[in-house]
C-alpha atoms as an extended CHARMM CRD file, in Angstrom:
* protein
*
       138  EXT
         1         1  MET       CA             82.5270000000       75.6780000000       87.8840000000  PROA      1               0.0000000000
         2         2  THR       CA             85.7110000000       76.9190000000       85.8080000000  PROA      2               0.0000000000
         3         3  THR       CA             89.2430000000       77.2890000000       86.1630000000  PROA      3               0.0000000000
         4         4  ASP       CA             89.7400000000       80.1180000000       84.2920000000  PROA      4               0.0000000000
         5         5  PRO       CA             92.4050000000       83.0410000000       85.7600000000  PROA      5               0.0000000000
         6         6  ILE       CA             90.7650000000       85.5190000000       87.6580000000  PROA      6               0.0000000000
         7         7  VAL       CA             91.4840000000       88.9160000000       86.3650000000  PROA      7               0.0000000000
         8         8  ALA       CA             91.0170000000       92.3550000000       88.5830000000  PROA      8               0.0000000000
         9         9  GLU       CA             91.8710000000       95.6300000000       87.0240000000  PROA      9               0.0000000000
        10        10  ILE       CA             92.1800000000       98.8520000000       88.5440000000  PROA      10              0.0000000000
        11        11  ILE       CA             93.7780000000      102.5520000000       88.3820000000  PROA      11              0.0000000000
        12        12  VAL       CA             95.4450000000      104.0940000000       91.1700000000  PROA      12              0.0000000000
        13        13  PRO       CA             96.6250000000      107.3370000000       91.3750000000  PROA      13              0.0000000000
        14        14  GLY       CA            100.6840000000      108.0940000000       90.5760000000  PROA      14              0.0000000000
        15        15  ARG       CA            103.4000000000      106.1360000000       88.8800000000  PROA      15              0.0000000000
        16        16  PRO       CA            104.0290000000      102.4650000000       88.5180000000  PROA      16              0.0000000000
        17        17  MET       CA            106.7630000000      102.1780000000       90.6290000000  PROA      17              0.0000000000
        18        18  GLN       CA            104.7130000000      103.9460000000       93.4810000000  PROA      18              0.0000000000
        19        19  ALA       CA            101.8000000000      101.5430000000       92.8880000000  PROA      19              0.0000000000
        20        20  PHE       CA            104.3170000000       98.5010000000       93.1630000000  PROA      20              0.0000000000
        21        21  VAL       CA            105.7520000000       99.6550000000       96.5430000000  PROA      21              0.0000000000
        22        22  GLY       CA            102.1820000000      100.1660000000       97.9250000000  PROA      22              0.0000000000
        23        23  PHE       CA            100.9710000000       96.8600000000       96.4170000000  PROA      23              0.0000000000
        24        24  THR       CA            103.8940000000       95.0230000000       97.6250000000  PROA      24              0.0000000000
        25        25  ALA       CA            105.8970000000       97.0200000000      100.9280000000  PROA      25              0.0000000000
        26        26  GLN       CA            102.3870000000       98.0750000000      102.2920000000  PROA      26              0.0000000000
        27        27  MET       CA            100.2150000000       95.0730000000      101.5120000000  PROA      27              0.0000000000
        28        28  GLY       CA             99.6000000000       94.6490000000      105.1550000000  PROA      28              0.0000000000
        29        29  GLU       CA             98.2500000000       98.0870000000      105.2540000000  PROA      29              0.0000000000
        30        30  TRP       CA             95.2460000000       97.5940000000      102.9550000000  PROA      30              0.0000000000
        31        31  TRP       CA             95.0090000000       93.9620000000      103.2050000000  PROA      31              0.0000000000
        32        32  ASP       CA             91.3940000000       92.8880000000      104.5460000000  PROA      32              0.0000000000
        33        33  PRO       CA             92.1350000000       91.0490000000      107.8660000000  PROA      33              0.0000000000
        34        34  LEU       CA             88.9340000000       89.0350000000      107.5360000000  PROA      34              0.0000000000
        35        35  LEU       CA             90.7780000000       87.1970000000      104.8940000000  PROA      35              0.0000000000
        36        36  THR       CA             93.4810000000       86.1410000000      107.0990000000  PROA      36              0.0000000000
        37        37  PRO       CA             93.9770000000       83.1450000000      109.1770000000  PROA      37              0.0000000000
        38        38  ASP       CA             93.3100000000       84.7950000000      112.7950000000  PROA      38              0.0000000000
        39        39  PRO       CA             91.9560000000       88.3090000000      111.9420000000  PROA      39              0.0000000000
        40        40  PRO       CA             91.9950000000       89.9950000000      115.4420000000  PROA      40              0.0000000000
        41        41  THR       CA             95.8840000000       89.3290000000      115.7190000000  PROA      41              0.0000000000
        42        42  PHE       CA             96.8580000000       90.0130000000      112.1050000000  PROA      42              0.0000000000
        43        43  THR       CA             99.2320000000       92.7200000000      112.1260000000  PROA      43              0.0000000000
        44        44  SER       CA            101.0800000000       92.8120000000      108.5360000000  PROA      44              0.0000000000
        45        45  VAL       CA            102.3360000000       91.2660000000      105.6730000000  PROA      45              0.0000000000
        46        46  GLU       CA            106.0270000000       90.7730000000      104.9570000000  PROA      46              0.0000000000
        47        47  ILE       CA            107.4090000000       90.1230000000      101.8230000000  PROA      47              0.0000000000
        48        48  ASP       CA            110.8120000000       89.3020000000      100.6800000000  PROA      48              0.0000000000
        49        49  PRO       CA            111.6930000000       89.9280000000       97.0740000000  PROA      49              0.0000000000
        50        50  ASP       CA            113.9070000000       87.1190000000       97.5710000000  PROA      50              0.0000000000
        51        51  GLY       CA            111.6610000000       84.5620000000       98.9200000000  PROA      51              0.0000000000
        52        52  GLU       CA            108.4680000000       84.5760000000      101.3640000000  PROA      52              0.0000000000
        53        53  VAL       CA            105.6700000000       85.9400000000      101.4660000000  PROA      53              0.0000000000
        54        54  ALA       CA            103.6250000000       85.7460000000      105.2800000000  PROA      54              0.0000000000
        55        55  MET       CA            100.6870000000       86.8990000000      107.1770000000  PROA      55              0.0000000000
        56        56  VAL       CA            102.1910000000       88.1460000000      110.3880000000  PROA      56              0.0000000000
        57        57  HSD       CA             99.7700000000       87.5540000000      113.6970000000  PROA      57              0.0000000000
        58        58  GLY       CA            101.7110000000       88.6970000000      116.1620000000  PROA      58              0.0000000000
        59        59  ASP       CA            104.9340000000       86.3970000000      116.8110000000  PROA      59              0.0000000000
        60        60  GLU       CA            103.2610000000       83.7210000000      114.3700000000  PROA      60              0.0000000000
        61        61  ARG       CA            104.1630000000       84.0440000000      110.5430000000  PROA      61              0.0000000000
        62        62  TYR       CA            102.0520000000       82.3250000000      108.1610000000  PROA      62              0.0000000000
        63        63  VAL       CA            103.4990000000       81.5060000000      104.8790000000  PROA      63              0.0000000000
        64        64  TRP       CA            101.4100000000       81.4920000000      102.1910000000  PROA      64              0.0000000000
        65        65  GLY       CA            103.4620000000       82.3300000000       98.9960000000  PROA      65              0.0000000000
        66        66  LYS       CA            106.8580000000       83.0630000000       97.4280000000  PROA      66              0.0000000000
        67        67  VAL       CA            107.9320000000       85.4270000000       95.1380000000  PROA      67              0.0000000000
        68        68  ARG       CA            109.4410000000       84.7000000000       91.5550000000  PROA      68              0.0000000000
        69        69  ILE       CA            109.6100000000       88.1650000000       89.8350000000  PROA      69              0.0000000000
        70        70  TRP       CA            110.1670000000       91.4580000000       92.0060000000  PROA      70              0.0000000000
        71        71  GLU       CA            110.5720000000       94.5020000000       89.4820000000  PROA      71              0.0000000000
        72        72  PRO       CA            109.8080000000       97.2360000000       90.9920000000  PROA      72              0.0000000000
        73        73  GLN       CA            109.2480000000       99.1080000000       87.2050000000  PROA      73              0.0000000000
        74        74  GLY       CA            105.8940000000       97.5300000000       87.1050000000  PROA      74              0.0000000000
        75        75  HSD       CA            106.1270000000       93.4630000000       87.5510000000  PROA      75              0.0000000000
        76        76  TYR       CA            105.5540000000       91.1550000000       90.4110000000  PROA      76              0.0000000000
        77        77  VAL       CA            104.7350000000       87.5960000000       90.4340000000  PROA      77              0.0000000000
        78        78  GLN       CA            104.6990000000       85.1670000000       93.0640000000  PROA      78              0.0000000000
        79        79  ASP       CA            103.4310000000       81.6290000000       94.2010000000  PROA      79              0.0000000000
        80        80  PHE       CA            100.0120000000       81.8020000000       96.2510000000  PROA      80              0.0000000000
        81        81  TRP       CA             98.7780000000       79.6430000000       97.9860000000  PROA      81              0.0000000000
        82        82  LEU       CA             96.8130000000       81.3150000000      100.9480000000  PROA      82              0.0000000000
        83        83  GLY       CA             94.1800000000       78.8180000000      102.0880000000  PROA      83              0.0000000000
        84        84  HSD       CA             95.1160000000       75.7560000000      100.2670000000  PROA      84              0.0000000000
        85        85  GLY       CA             98.2560000000       73.5150000000      100.3330000000  PROA      85              0.0000000000
        86        86  GLU       CA            101.7290000000       74.8390000000       98.7780000000  PROA      86              0.0000000000
        87        87  VAL       CA            101.5820000000       71.6640000000       96.6550000000  PROA      87              0.0000000000
        88        88  GLU       CA             98.3220000000       73.2780000000       94.9480000000  PROA      88              0.0000000000
        89        89  ALA       CA             99.7710000000       76.9050000000       94.8150000000  PROA      89              0.0000000000
        90        90  SER       CA             98.1530000000       78.9740000000       92.1740000000  PROA      90              0.0000000000
        91        91  LEU       CA             99.8520000000       81.9230000000       90.3210000000  PROA      91              0.0000000000
        92        92  LEU       CA             99.4540000000       85.5010000000       91.2910000000  PROA      92              0.0000000000
        93        93  ASN       CA            100.5320000000       88.1630000000       88.0480000000  PROA      93              0.0000000000
        94        94  VAL       CA            100.9920000000       91.7420000000       88.9220000000  PROA      94              0.0000000000
        95        95  ARG       CA            101.6700000000       94.3970000000       86.4640000000  PROA      95              0.0000000000
        96        96  PHE       CA            102.0760000000       97.9270000000       87.0470000000  PROA      96              0.0000000000
        97        97  THR       CA            101.4020000000      100.3680000000       83.6170000000  PROA      97              0.0000000000
        98        98  GLN       CA            101.4490000000      104.1980000000       83.3310000000  PROA      98              0.0000000000
        99        99  ASP       CA             97.7660000000      105.0840000000       82.4090000000  PROA      99              0.0000000000
       100       100  PRO       CA             97.0440000000      108.5510000000       81.5730000000  PROA      100             0.0000000000
       101       101  ALA       CA             94.8380000000      108.6690000000       85.1220000000  PROA      101             0.0000000000
       102       102  GLY       CA             97.5550000000      107.1090000000       87.1420000000  PROA      102             0.0000000000
       103       103  THR       CA             98.7440000000      103.4200000000       87.0160000000  PROA      103             0.0000000000
       104       104  LEU       CA             96.4530000000      100.5740000000       85.7570000000  PROA      104             0.0000000000
       105       105  VAL       CA             97.3510000000       97.8150000000       87.8720000000  PROA      105             0.0000000000
       106       106  ARG       CA             96.1720000000       94.2910000000       86.1450000000  PROA      106             0.0000000000
       107       107  LEU       CA             96.0490000000       90.8200000000       88.5910000000  PROA      107             0.0000000000
       108       108  VAL       CA             95.6350000000       87.8720000000       87.1240000000  PROA      108             0.0000000000
       109       109  HSD       CA             95.2590000000       85.1700000000       89.5620000000  PROA      109             0.0000000000
       110       110  SER       CA             95.9280000000       81.6920000000       87.6790000000  PROA      110             0.0000000000
       111       111  GLY       CA             97.0910000000       78.2250000000       87.7800000000  PROA      111             0.0000000000
       112       112  TRP       CA             93.7180000000       76.6830000000       88.9140000000  PROA      112             0.0000000000
       113       113  VAL       CA             93.3190000000       72.9500000000       87.7080000000  PROA      113             0.0000000000
       114       114  ASP       CA             90.8320000000       70.4630000000       87.6300000000  PROA      114             0.0000000000
       115       115  GLY       CA             89.5500000000       69.8770000000       91.3910000000  PROA      115             0.0000000000
       116       116  SER       CA             90.5450000000       73.2160000000       92.5780000000  PROA      116             0.0000000000
       117       117  GLU       CA             87.3600000000       74.9500000000       91.8770000000  PROA      117             0.0000000000
       118       118  ASP       CA             86.1500000000       75.4720000000       94.8560000000  PROA      118             0.0000000000
       119       119  VAL       CA             89.6890000000       76.9210000000       96.6910000000  PROA      119             0.0000000000
       120       120  ARG       CA             89.2990000000       79.0920000000       93.1830000000  PROA      120             0.0000000000
       121       121  ARG       CA             85.6690000000       80.1070000000       94.0900000000  PROA      121             0.0000000000
       122       122  ARG       CA             87.0150000000       81.8330000000       97.2770000000  PROA      122             0.0000000000
       123       123  TYR       CA             89.2530000000       84.1620000000       95.4330000000  PROA      123             0.0000000000
       124       124  LEU       CA             86.8640000000       85.8330000000       93.5760000000  PROA      124             0.0000000000
       125       125  ARG       CA             87.0390000000       89.0860000000       95.4830000000  PROA      125             0.0000000000
       126       126  TRP       CA             90.0730000000       90.3930000000       94.3400000000  PROA      126             0.0000000000
       127       127  ASP       CA             88.0890000000       93.7090000000       92.9920000000  PROA      127             0.0000000000
       128       128  ASN       CA             87.2700000000       94.5230000000       96.5720000000  PROA      128             0.0000000000
       129       129  LEU       CA             90.8650000000       93.8510000000       97.4370000000  PROA      129             0.0000000000
       130       130  LEU       CA             91.9220000000       96.0700000000       94.9090000000  PROA      130             0.0000000000
       131       131  GLN       CA             89.4970000000       99.0050000000       96.2700000000  PROA      131             0.0000000000
       132       132  ARG       CA             90.9550000000       98.8990000000       99.3540000000  PROA      132             0.0000000000
       133       133  PHE       CA             94.6310000000       99.2140000000       98.0630000000  PROA      133             0.0000000000
       134       134  ARG       CA             93.4930000000      102.2460000000       95.7470000000  PROA      134             0.0000000000
       135       135  ALA       CA             91.8890000000      103.9220000000       98.6450000000  PROA      135             0.0000000000
       136       136  HSD       CA             95.3290000000      103.2170000000      100.7800000000  PROA      136             0.0000000000
       137       137  VAL       CA             97.4080000000      105.0230000000       97.8890000000  PROA      137             0.0000000000
       138       138  SER       CA             95.0580000000      107.8300000000       97.2530000000  PROA      138             0.0000000000
């Protein structure tokens, strides 16, 4: 078992700012409902650039992060505690860089500590989520 960062990359069409908007403001449109607290009632993801990240299920909100960096030109960082406690938050760091084929999206999920290996193992599906993201912005 390891506590190494999880790294996932994908190239999506468009410019970095477009990819940033698709990743953040439209996350609820590409996020897999099966990765939410109650898939049948999942409606969206809300991200406040100055605060919370939350899953929305009807009238219920499940906060699972806090925005640290919001730079629409190419950088998004949040504390991440979906499926584990806020005191054990990991870090999601996403960069959007211009590429000849569009925008390179590089996601690094880090901050894993000794004892968090079982939680970390639940987040090895970032490649699948980024495929959903690419399909959404294509």
